[in-house]
Every structure is written in structure tokens, then in C-alpha cells.
C-alpha positions in Angstrom: 0.0 0.0 0.0 2.6 2.5 -1.1 0.1 4.7 -3.0 -0.9 8.1 -1.4 -4.4 9.4 -2.1 -5.0 13.1 -2.6 -7.0 14.8 0.0 -9.9 16.0 -2.1 -11.0 13.7 -5.0 -13.8 15.0 -7.1 -16.0 13.1 -9.6 -15.0 13.6 -13.2 -15.9 10.9 -15.7 -19.2 9.4 -14.4 -19.7 5.7 -13.6 -20.5 2.4 -15.2 -22.3 -0.6 -13.8 -22.5 -4.2 -15.0 -24.2 -7.4 -13.8 -21.9 -9.7 -11.9 -20.5 -12.7 -13.8 -21.3 -16.1 -12.5 -19.2 -17.0 -9.4 -19.7 -20.7 -9.6 -17.8 -22.7 -12.3 -19.8 -24.7 -14.8 -20.7 -28.3 -13.9 -17.9 -30.7 -14.4 -15.2 -28.0 -14.4 -12.9 -27.3 -11.4 -13.0 -24.0 -9.6 -10.1 -21.6 -10.4 -7.3 -21.9 -7.9 -7.3 -19.2 -5.2 -4.0 -17.4 -4.4 -2.1 -19.4 -1.8 -1.8 -16.4 0.6 -5.5 -15.7 0.5 -6.4 -19.4 1.1 -4.0 -19.6 4.0 -5.4 -16.5 5.6 -9.0 -17.7 5.3 -8.3 -21.2 6.7 -7.1 -19.6 9.9 -10.4 -17.7 10.4 -13.0 -18.9 12.8 -16.1 -16.9 11.7 -17.7 -15.4 8.7 -16.8 -11.8 9.7 -13.2 -12.6 10.4 -12.9 -14.3 7.1 -14.2 -11.3 5.2 -11.9 -9.0 7.2 -8.9 -11.2 6.1 -10.1 -10.9 2.6 -10.4 -7.1 2.9 -6.8 -6.9 4.0 -5.7 -9.1 1.1 -7.5 -6.8 -1.4 -5.7 -3.8 -0.1 -2.4 -5.5 -0.7 -3.3 -7.1 -4.0 -4.6 -3.9 -5.6 -2.1 -1.6 -3.8 -5.2 0.4 -2.8 -5.2 3.5 -0.6 -8.6 2.7 0.7 -10.8 -0.5 0.8 -14.1 -0.6 2.5 -16.7 -3.4 3.2 -20.3 -3.5 4.4 -21.4 -6.8 5.8 -24.8 -7.9 7.1 -24.5 -9.6 10.5 -27.1 -10.9 13.0 -27.6 -7.7 14.9 -27.4 -5.2 11.9 -24.7 -4.1 9.5 -20.9 -4.0 10.1 -18.6 -1.6 8.2 -14.9 -2.3 8.0 -12.1 -0.5 6.1 -8.3 -0.6 5.4 -6.6 2.7 4.5 -3.1 3.8 3.7 -3.4 6.7 6.1 -6.0 9.0 7.8 -6.0 11.4 4.8 -7.0 8.6 2.5 -9.8 7.5 4.7 -11.2 11.0 5.0 -11.0 11.5 1.2 -12.6 8.3 0.1 -14.9 7.1 2.8 -17.9 9.3 1.7 -17.6 8.3 -1.9 -17.2 4.6 -1.2 -20.3 4.6 1.1 -22.6 5.4 -1.8 -21.0 2.7 -4.0 -21.3 0.1 -1.2 -25.0 0.7 -0.7 -25.7 0.8 -4.5 -23.8 -2.4 -5.2 -25.4 -4.1 -2.1 -29.0 -3.5 -2.9 -28.7 -3.6 -6.8 -26.5 -6.8 -6.6 -24.4 -5.4 -9.5 -20.7 -4.7 -9.9 -20.0 -1.0 -10.4 -17.2 1.4 -11.3 -16.9 5.1 -11.0 -14.1 7.5 -11.9 -12.7 10.4 -9.9 -10.1 13.1 -10.7 -7.9 14.2 -7.8 -7.9 18.0 -7.1 -4.6 19.7 -7.9 -3.0 16.5 -9.4 -3.7 15.3 -13.0 -4.5 11.7 -11.9 -7.7 9.7 -12.3 -8.9 7.1 -9.8 -11.6 4.5 -10.0 -13.8 3.1 -7.2 -14.7 -0.5 -8.0 -17.6 -2.1 -6.0 -18.7 -5.7 -6.0 -21.5 -7.4 -4.0 -20.9 -10.1 -1.4 -23.2 -13.2 -1.5 -23.5 -16.8 -0.5 -25.8 -19.7 -1.4 -27.9 -19.6 1.8 -28.6 -15.8 2.3 -28.0 -14.4 -1.2 -26.7 -10.9 -0.9 -24.9 -10.2 2.4 -23.0 -7.0 1.7 -20.5 -5.3 -0.7 -16.9 -4.3 -1.0 -15.4 -1.2 -2.6 -11.7 -0.7 -3.8 -10.0 2.6 -4.7 -7.2 2.4 -7.2 -5.4 4.6 -9.7 -6.9 4.0 -13.2 -6.3 6.0 -16.4 -8.5 4.1 -18.9 -12.0 2.6 -18.8 -10.8 -0.7 -20.4 -8.3 -1.0 -17.5 -11.1 -0.4 -15.0 -13.2 -3.1 -16.6 -10.3 -5.5 -16.4 -9.5 -4.7 -12.8 -13.2 -5.0 -12.0 -13.3 -8.5 -13.4 -10.2 -9.4 -11.4 -11.8 -8.0 -8.3 -15.0 -9.9 -8.9 -13.0 -13.2 -9.3 -11.1 -12.6 -6.1 -14.3 -11.7 -4.2 -15.9 -14.8 -5.5 -13.0 -16.9 -4.1 -13.4 -15.0 -0.8 -17.2 -15.8 -0.8 -16.5 -19.5 -1.3 -13.8 -19.7 1.4 -15.8 -17.6 3.8 -18.9 -19.8 3.3 -16.7 -22.9 4.1 -15.5 -21.1 7.3 -19.1 -20.3 8.2 -20.1 -24.0 7.8 -17.4 -25.0 10.2 -18.4 -22.5 12.9 -22.1 -22.1 12.2 -24.3 -22.7 15.3 -27.6 -24.6 15.2 -30.6 -22.6 13.9 -32.3 -22.8 17.3 -29.1 -21.6 19.0 -29.0 -18.7 16.5 -32.6 -17.7 17.2 -32.1 -17.8 20.9 -28.9 -15.7 20.6 -30.9 -13.1 18.7 -33.7 -13.1 21.2 -31.4 -13.0 24.2 -29.8 -9.8 22.9 -33.0 -7.9 23.7 -34.3 -6.9 27.2 -38.0 -6.7 26.4 -40.6 -7.7 23.8 -41.0 -4.1 22.6 -37.3 -3.8 22.0 -37.2 -7.1 20.0 -40.2 -6.0 17.9 -38.6 -2.7 17.1 -35.3 -4.2 16.2 -37.0 -6.8 14.0 -39.1 -4.2 12.0 -36.2 -1.8 11.6 -33.9 -4.7 10.4 -36.5 -5.8 7.9 -36.9 -2.2 6.6 -33.2 -1.9 6.1 -32.5 -5.3 4.5 -35.6 -5.3 2.3 -35.3 -1.6 1.4 -39.0 -1.2 2.3 -40.6 2.2 3.0 -42.3 0.8 6.1 -42.5 -2.5 8.1 -45.2 -3.1 10.8 -45.5 -6.1 13.2 -48.7 -7.2 14.8 -49.1 -9.8 17.6 -52.0 -12.2 17.4 -54.4 -12.0 20.4 -57.2 -14.7 20.0 -58.9 -14.0 16.8 -57.6 -10.5 16.4 -54.2 -8.8 15.8 -52.7 -6.0 18.0 -50.4 -3.7 16.3 -47.1 -3.9 18.2 -44.8 -1.5 16.3 -44.1 0.3 13.1 -40.6 1.0 11.9 -39.6 4.6 12.2 -42.1 5.4 15.0 -41.4 5.4 18.7 -45.1 5.8 19.7 -48.2 4.2 18.2 -51.6 5.8 18.0 -54.0 2.8 17.6 -57.0 5.1 16.7 -55.2 7.0 13.9 -56.5 6.2 10.4 -53.1 4.8 9.3 -52.8 2.5 12.3 -56.3 1.2 11.8 -55.8 0.4 8.2 -52.6 -1.5 9.0 -54.3 -3.4 11.8 -57.4 -4.2 9.7 -55.1 -5.5 6.9 -53.2 -7.7 9.4 -56.6 -9.2 10.6 -57.4 -9.9 7.0 -54.1 -11.8 6.6 -54.8 -13.7 9.8 -58.2 -14.8 8.5 -56.7 -15.8 5.1 -53.9 -17.7 6.8 -51.6 -17.0 3.9 -49.5 -14.2 2.3 -51.8 -11.4 1.2 -50.6 -8.8 -1.3 -52.1 -6.0 -3.4 -50.3 -4.0 -6.1 -51.1 -2.6 -9.5 -52.0 -5.3 -12.1 -50.2 -3.2 -14.7 -46.9 -3.6 -13.0 -44.5 -6.3 -14.2 -45.1 -9.6 -12.4 -47.7 -7.8 -10.2 -50.6 -9.9 -11.4 -49.1 -13.1 -10.3 -48.6 -11.8 -6.7 -51.7 -9.7 -6.1 -54.3 -11.6 -4.1 -57.1 -9.0 -4.5 -58.1 -8.8 -0.8 -60.4 -5.9 -0.1 -58.8 -4.4 3.0 -55.3 -4.5 1.5 -56.8 -2.8 -1.5 -58.0 0.1 0.7 -54.6 0.3 2.4 -53.0 0.3 -1.1 -55.3 3.2 -2.3 -54.7 5.3 0.9 -51.0 5.2 0.3 -51.2 6.5 -3.3 -50.9 3.1 -5.1 -47.9 1.9 -3.1 -47.6 -1.9 -3.1 -48.5 -3.5 0.3 -48.3 -7.0 1.6 -48.9 -9.0 4.8 -47.2 -12.2 5.8 -48.5 -14.6 8.6 -45.9 -16.0 10.9 -46.6 -19.5 12.3 -45.3 -21.5 15.3 -46.3 -25.1 14.4 -49.9 -24.6 13.2 -50.7 -21.4 15.2 -50.3 -17.9 13.7 -48.7 -15.9 16.4 -47.8 -12.7 14.4 -48.3 -10.8 11.2 -45.7 -8.6 9.5 -46.9 -6.0 6.9 -44.7 -4.4 4.3 -44.9 -1.3 2.2 -42.6 -0.8 -0.8 -41.2 2.6 -1.7 -41.9 4.4 -5.0 -44.4 1.8 -6.3 -41.7 -0.9 -6.6 -43.6 -4.3 -6.9 -43.2 -7.3 -4.6 -42.1 -10.6 -6.0 -43.5 -13.9 -4.8 -40.1 -15.4 -4.0 -39.2 -12.2 -2.0 -42.3 -12.5 0.2 -41.6 -16.3 0.7 -38.1 -15.5 1.7 -39.2 -13.0 4.3 -41.6 -15.6 5.7 -38.9 -18.2 5.8 -36.4 -16.0 7.5 -38.7 -14.4 10.1 -40.9 -17.4 11.1 -38.1 -19.2 13.0 -37.8 -16.1 15.3 -41.4 -16.4 16.5 -40.5 -19.2 18.9 -38.1 -16.8 20.6 -40.8 -14.0 20.4 -43.1 -16.2 22.4 -40.4 -17.0 25.0 -39.6 -13.3 25.3 -43.2 -12.5 25.7 -43.7 -15.1 28.4 -40.6 -13.9 30.2 -41.8 -10.3 30.2 -45.3 -10.9 31.5 -46.5 -8.6 34.2 -47.2 -9.8 37.7 -51.0 -9.3 37.1 -50.9 -11.5 34.0 -48.8 -14.2 35.7 -51.4 -14.2 38.5 -54.2 -14.5 36.0 -52.5 -17.4 34.3 -52.0 -19.1 37.7 -55.6 -18.5 38.6 -56.7 -20.0 35.3 -54.6 -23.2 35.9 -56.1 -23.4 39.4 -59.6 -23.1 38.1 -59.0 -25.7 35.5 -58.0 -28.2 38.2 -61.0 -27.0 40.3 -63.6 -27.9 37.7 -62.2 -31.4 37.1 -64.7 -34.1 38.0 -64.2 -35.7 41.4 -61.9 -33.0 42.7 -62.1 -32.2 46.4 -61.0 -28.7 45.7 -64.4 -27.9 44.2 -66.3 -28.5 47.5 -63.7 -26.6 49.6 -63.8 -23.8 47.2 -67.6 -23.7 47.2 -67.7 -23.5 50.9 -65.1 -20.7 51.0 -67.0 -18.8 48.3 -70.3 -19.1 50.2 -68.6 -17.8 53.5 -67.0 -15.0 51.5 -70.3 -14.0 49.9 -72.1 -14.0 53.3 -69.3 -11.7 54.7 -69.5 -9.3 51.8 -73.3 -9.1 52.0 -73.8 -8.8 55.7 -70.4 -7.9 57.2 -69.1 -4.5 58.1 -65.6 -3.0 58.0 -64.0 0.3 58.8 -64.3 2.7 55.9 -61.0 4.7 55.6 -60.3 7.5 53.1 -56.7 7.5 51.9 -55.5 10.9 50.5 -52.2 12.7 50.1 -51.3 15.1 52.8 -48.8 18.0 53.3 -47.0 19.2 56.4 -47.2 22.9 57.0 -46.5 25.3 59.9 -48.8 27.6 61.8 -47.7 31.0 63.1 -44.5 31.2 61.1 -42.8 34.6 61.0 -40.7 36.6 58.5 -37.5 38.1 60.1 -36.7 41.2 58.0 -33.8 43.6 57.7 -34.0 46.2 60.5 -32.6 49.0 58.4 -31.0 49.5 55.0 -27.5 48.1 55.1 -25.2 45.2 54.2 -25.4 41.7 55.7 -22.3 41.1 57.8 -22.8 37.5 59.1 -25.1 34.5 58.9 -25.0 32.0 61.8 -27.9 29.6 60.9 -29.0 27.5 58.0 -32.6 26.4 56.8 -33.6 23.5 59.0 -31.6 24.5 62.0 -33.4 24.4 65.4 -32.8 27.5 67.5 -33.5 28.6 71.1 -35.1 31.8 72.2 -32.8 34.8 71.8 -30.2 32.9 69.8 -28.3 35.1 67.4 -29.3 34.3 63.8 -27.7 37.0 61.6 -25.9 40.4 62.0 -26.0 43.5 59.9 -22.9 45.6 59.1 -22.7 48.5 61.6 -19.4 50.1 60.6 -21.1 53.0 58.9 -23.5 53.4 61.9 -20.7 53.3 64.4 -18.9 56.0 62.5 -22.1 58.0 62.4 -22.5 57.5 66.1 -19.0 58.9 66.9 -19.7 61.8 64.7 -23.0 62.6 66.4 -21.4 62.2 69.9 -18.7 64.7 68.8 -21.4 67.1 67.6 -23.4 66.7 70.8 -20.3 67.5 72.9 -19.5 70.6 70.8 -23.1 71.9 70.9 -23.1 71.5 74.7 -19.8 73.4 75.0 -21.1 76.2 72.9 -24.3 76.4 75.0 -22.3 76.8 78.2 -20.0 79.4 76.7 -22.9 81.4 75.3 -24.7 81.2 78.6 -21.7 82.5 80.5 -21.2 85.3 78.0 -24.9 86.3 78.2 -25.5 85.6 74.5 -29.0 84.2 74.8 -29.6 83.7 71.0 -26.4 81.8 70.5 -27.1 79.7 73.6 -30.6 78.8 72.4 -29.3 77.9 68.9 -26.6 75.7 70.4 -29.1 74.0 72.8 -31.3 73.3 69.8 -28.4 71.7 67.8 -27.6 69.6 70.9 -31.1 68.3 71.0 -31.1 67.4 67.3 -27.7 65.6 67.7 -29.0 63.7 70.7 -32.1 62.5 68.9 -30.2 61.4 65.9 -27.7 59.6 68.3 -30.5 57.7 69.9 -31.8 56.5 66.4 -28.3 55.4 65.4 -27.8 53.5 68.6 -31.2 51.8 68.2 -30.1 50.7 64.7 -26.9 49.4 66.1 -28.7 47.4 68.7 -31.1 46.0 66.1 -28.3 44.9 63.8 -28.3 41.6 65.7 -31.2 39.5 64.4 -32.2 37.1 67.2 -34.9 34.3 67.4 -38.1 35.5 69.0 -38.8 32.0 70.4 -37.6 28.4 70.2 -38.3 27.0 66.8 -36.8 26.1 63.4 -35.5 28.1 60.5 -37.6 27.3 57.4 -36.1 29.5 54.7 -33.3 31.9 54.2 -29.8 31.0 53.1 -27.7 34.1 53.7 -24.2 33.0 53.1 -24.2 33.7 49.4 -25.7 37.2 50.2 -22.9 38.3 52.7 -22.0 41.9 51.8 -25.2 42.4 49.9 -27.1 45.7 50.7 -30.7 45.0 51.7 -33.5 47.5 52.1 -35.5 48.2 55.2 -38.1 45.4 55.8 -36.7 43.1 53.2 -37.4 39.4 54.3 -34.2 37.6 55.3 -35.3 34.5 57.3 -38.5 32.5 57.7 -39.0 31.2 61.3 -41.5 28.7 62.6 -42.1 28.5 66.4 -41.5 25.1 67.9 -44.4 22.6 67.9 -46.8 24.6 65.7 -47.5 22.2 62.9 -50.6 21.3 60.9 -51.3 18.7 58.2 -53.5 19.5 55.2 -55.2 16.4 53.8 -56.3 16.8 50.1 -59.4 14.6 49.8 -60.8 13.9 46.3 -64.2 15.5 45.5 -66.1 12.2 45.4 -65.1 11.5 49.1 -65.4 15.0 50.5 -68.9 14.4 51.8 -67.5 11.7 54.2 -65.3 14.2 56.0 -66.2 16.0 59.2 -64.4 17.8 62.0 -63.4 15.6 64.9 -62.7 12.5 62.9 -59.6 10.5 63.7 -56.9 10.0 61.1 -53.5 8.4 60.7 -50.7 9.9 58.7 -47.5 8.2 57.3 -44.9 10.8 56.2 -42.6 9.8 53.3 -39.6 10.6 55.4 -40.6 8.1 58.1 -43.3 5.8 56.6 -42.9 3.3 59.4 -44.2 5.8 62.0 -48.0 6.2 62.3 -48.8 9.8 63.4 -52.2 10.1 65.1 -54.2 13.1 63.9 -57.6 14.8 64.5 -59.5 16.7 61.9 -60.1 20.3 63.0 -61.6 21.9 59.9 -62.9 21.1 56.5 -62.7 23.9 54.0 -65.9 24.7 52.2 -64.3 25.7 48.9 -62.4 23.3 46.6 -59.0 23.8 45.0 -57.1 22.3 42.2 -54.2 20.0 43.2 -52.3 18.0 40.6 -55.0 18.8 38.0 -57.8 17.4 40.2 -60.5 19.0 42.2 -59.9 18.4 45.9 -61.1 19.6 49.3 -58.6 20.4 52.0 -59.1 19.2 55.5 -56.8 20.7 58.3 -55.7 18.2 60.9 -53.5 18.6 64.1 -51.4 16.1 65.9 -53.1 14.3 68.7 -49.8 14.0 70.5 -46.5 16.0 70.4 -45.2 16.3 66.9 -42.1 14.4 66.1 -38.8 16.3 66.2 -37.8 15.2 62.7 -40.8 16.9 61.1 -40.1 19.5 58.5 -42.3 22.0 56.5 -43.2 20.7 53.1 -43.0 17.0 53.8 -45.6 14.9 52.0 -47.2 11.6 52.9 -50.5 9.8 53.0 -53.3 10.3 55.5 -56.0 7.7 56.3 -59.2 9.1 57.7 -61.6 6.8 59.7 -65.0 7.6 58.3 -66.9 4.9 60.3 -68.0 1.3 59.8 -69.8 0.5 56.5 -71.1 -2.7 54.8 -68.3 -4.6 52.9 -70.1 -4.5 49.6 -70.6 -0.7 49.9 -66.9 0.0 50.6 -65.9 -2.0 47.6 -68.6 -1.0 45.1 -69.9 2.5 46.1 -67.6 4.3 43.7 -69.0 2.2 40.8 -72.5 2.5 42.0 -72.2 6.4 42.4 -70.7 6.7 38.9 -73.5 4.6 37.4 -76.1 6.6 39.2 -74.6 9.8 37.9 -74.4 8.7 34.3 -78.0 7.3 34.4 -79.2 10.7 35.8 -77.7 12.4 32.8 -79.8 10.4 30.4 
């Protein structure tokens, strides 16, 4: 690989395509001998992918190519491999080779395209050849970049490349036969790679869409005599009531009833008349898509249809009978794994239902003693439901709130100097919580003291000199300075914010605000006195009539769900409010005993209100009965 590729190739001479020559020799004639180096490399490989990777490296050496790329279909998708002379070659040729790989893979043709390098008068060719084997048909493609000046030279090198790729296909198939697992193991491996049934269905539909080049693939799961649409390729969410989803689901049901492959496409298309079955629902689906061919394929496990896959071809491209048969042959073995995955992902409710069904099946068997015991138990249970009474409890969400909480505000306009508490801290009466900056006030106090002393001195001097006017003026200035001094000293004394009583700090994180200037009266801390808590119970509208003041309740707070807190309903609000999008009535409750110390404002939980003893059947069925009465009253 001594060739260096220019950094920016550009297409110059267009491209040519030709059908691949036959890879298998004529009957009775031996296969052409493969190069010894290639055969030796392939014999050392242990898997199909490693064999093609070895062949890819051999092609890079054989053609002295700056860039060789391969696209290979594997069990879980498509794998792309490449060999390049350097990073510049890979960046220059990867994008051009990608299109050639896809075109050669899906058209199953050998192709060549010419490029002229920018700044250098050289012409390059990209040769692409499909990869295939006897079992799966087309499984990928390979593209080789090489210097090429003439078209006849490109045609010769393309034939050479096709011959070598044919040898690689034969040797890789032999390697695959040596290491191929059993079909059942392969199916189980594919199923085990998915965590849920939905993930497996989406992976299956998207893989079919990519490999068959279909515009859309849908998968439906059979439920009794109907089909439930499980997924559609390209869509994360399904809307079963949309017109498109209903058409697909109806077509699947039509395929389930027919029990065979159903297809509808234009009779004027080539080979279309031999495939079209003429079913009415598929015809409607076909018409709604603008005459795009559609088909549905039933998938069986033994003699039971367990799923239906529906296909839609792009651009009106017709389906072929062998193509649909091939899809059924490839996908049907996976249905056993689908059933296993569905069984493994059953919900607890469905598992309980299945267990109950098996139990009932044993119960109805003739001569079973379980039947008598079960009948007696059912009679006792029915009598208890009809005549027994139980405590009727209303369960509703609740919220812990405080009563009598205070806002501690800034005593004057100034900067915050210190913060000594955090939200959630418990404090005692008189404890220092925060302090304002008093440097400016202290300076002002000293200034006022000086002015007060000066005014008093002037007053004495004027009095001794007999200057009554000056003495009066100085006395007035002394009074003003003394009043201002008292105000300043009051501010300095109020600079220390202290707890008015024992309690807890609810809000107010002042550390990030140290040095910030706050205005007079601006809230700094929210304080709740100790022991003043209430619980608001948000009861749904349909149960509000059962509430009354004085009822006993029990609350379990999310922070300590193991602790049952005894409550007493004190008040039921007359007006409703919206909580979580629902109309609820709020009932205020207080603790019957001393509230726990770990309680915090804003904690949520569940409250259970004892509304008295009621008949068992009423407790279980009154919601349904009330709803039915309301709906009948509307008629």
C-alpha cells in the first residue's frame, strides 16, 4: 500500500455498472485456484466476519489500494470495515465509497466510478462488488479505490476484483459452515440480545426495513382472533386510533383470517398480477398510500399464527413472490423466541391471571375435592360481603405545613455582615441568627457624639457670655444631635437578628448574600415557632362528603413511613381547590400528641381518615354505584 491518495477527490468521468459474472464454475469444471496467501489466511479464520476481514486486507495488498471498504450484514445489523493507507486517504474516500457500497449491495451489481484528484492530474476509480453466498444471497458489498487512467483498464480490474471476491465468498462460506451454530441456538442468541418484547419487535421491524429496502414495516401480535399492532418501523409511539394504524391493523386481521401471504399492487406492474391476491382491506390500504404496493405475511409456530408482518414498498416498486416467501422463511423461526420473550416479560398481574386459570382448570375437574372446599369458601366470603361491616377509611395525600411562622426582616438599610444559621436548624429563644454591618452606623454614632459635645460646650460658653440667642441655637443643635444619636444606637442594637422564640428556620440561606445591601423590611429568614404544625389532607371531590371535623386520622410521612402519626381533623374547607390537575377539598388536621422532632415543613405523605363502619359491599362498590347513578341521571 505505497500509493498516497489526494485529500480532495472529485468526480469527473461518471460511472458504469454491470451485472456480476457467475461466481460458480460450470458443472464438471474445477474452480479456479485461489492465491495461496489468501487461502492460508482464510483457513485460519473462525467466523464469517473474520474471514471477510482477512479478505479485505488481502484486497488492499493485492490492488495496492489507498482505501478498501466493506459493508457486511450480521445478525444484529450491518458492520462496516475499512483498510486505508493513512488517515487522509480514509477522510478523502470514505464518503464516496459509502454510496458505492450501498448501491452495489441493494442492486446486486458490480459498479465502477471515476474520480479526478484535485490539484493533481490523476484519475482514480472506485470498484464495487456485491458479497453473497448460497444460503442468504446478498450479504454485503466491498469497494476498492485504485489509480486508473482508462476505462478498459477499469473493466479488467473490475473482473479481477469480482473473481477474487468470488473466491473469498466460497472460502468464507466454508469457514461459516465450520463454525455455524444450530438454527435454534442462533434464534435464541438473537432473542437474548433484547431486554423486552417491545425492543425485540422494534429491532425486527427496523432490520427488515433496512434489509428489504422497504418504506415501512409493521409487526402485529395475534391475540385470540384479532391482531394487536405492536410496532411500526420509524415510529417510537403508536396511536392505535389513527386512520393509518387502523388500516394496517385491519389488513393484518385480513391476513390472519386468510392464513396465507396477502398482497395488493397494481395489475399493470411487471409480475404484479401473479402476486396480487385481491383482498379488499389490502386494496383500501393500497389506495390510501397512493398506489404503493402492500403485503402482509402470517408467521406461524407449528400450526398457530402468532404474528403478522406487513410491508410497504417505496416508489411503487412491486413485490415478488419469492421475495415474500423468503421473508416468511427468515422471520418465522424467530417467532418461537418471540413467544419465549413475551412469556418472560409478562407482568405480575398477567402471571397471577395465568396461575388462577390453571387453578380453576383443576378446580372444575370431575371428582376434585378442591371444588367442595372452594364452594364452601366462596359461600362464606359471599355472606361476609353481603352482611359484614368493615372500617371505611379514606386514603388521601397530605402535606405538612407550619402555623404562626414569622418573617424576620432587615431592621434597616445596610449590608449583611454575618449568617449564623441554615434552613432546617433548630434555634432557642434569643439565639443570634444573623448580623448586619454596623461600621457606617458606628462612624455616624461617633460623629453625632462629637457634635453633641461641641453643641453643649457652645451652649455653656454662650450662657456664661450672656449671649441668649447663640445659647438657644446651640441648645437646639444639641437636642437634634442627641435625637439622631438615639436613632443610630437603636439601629446598632437592632443589627443583631435574634430568634423571638424556640423553633426552626424554614427558609433563608444568607451565606451567598454576605455583603449584599438590603432595604429596610426586606425578608431575610422565615422562622417557625416550635411545635406549631398542621397537616393539610387533600381529599378527592367524590369523598369530600364523608369528611367531618373531629374525625380521627393516621398519617404516614414519606420521610418516616414506618411511623404512624395520630391526627384529629379540626376543619374542612368549604371551597375546593385544584391540586395536581384534580378538584380536591382540604381538611386541616392537628397532631393528637406532640409532633415528632424530625418533622419539616413541606414534607408529604398519605393520610388515612376513619369515616366509620360501613357494609363490605358498599366499601368495595360504592364508587362504581355512584358513577353509574350519575351517568343514568344524565340520560
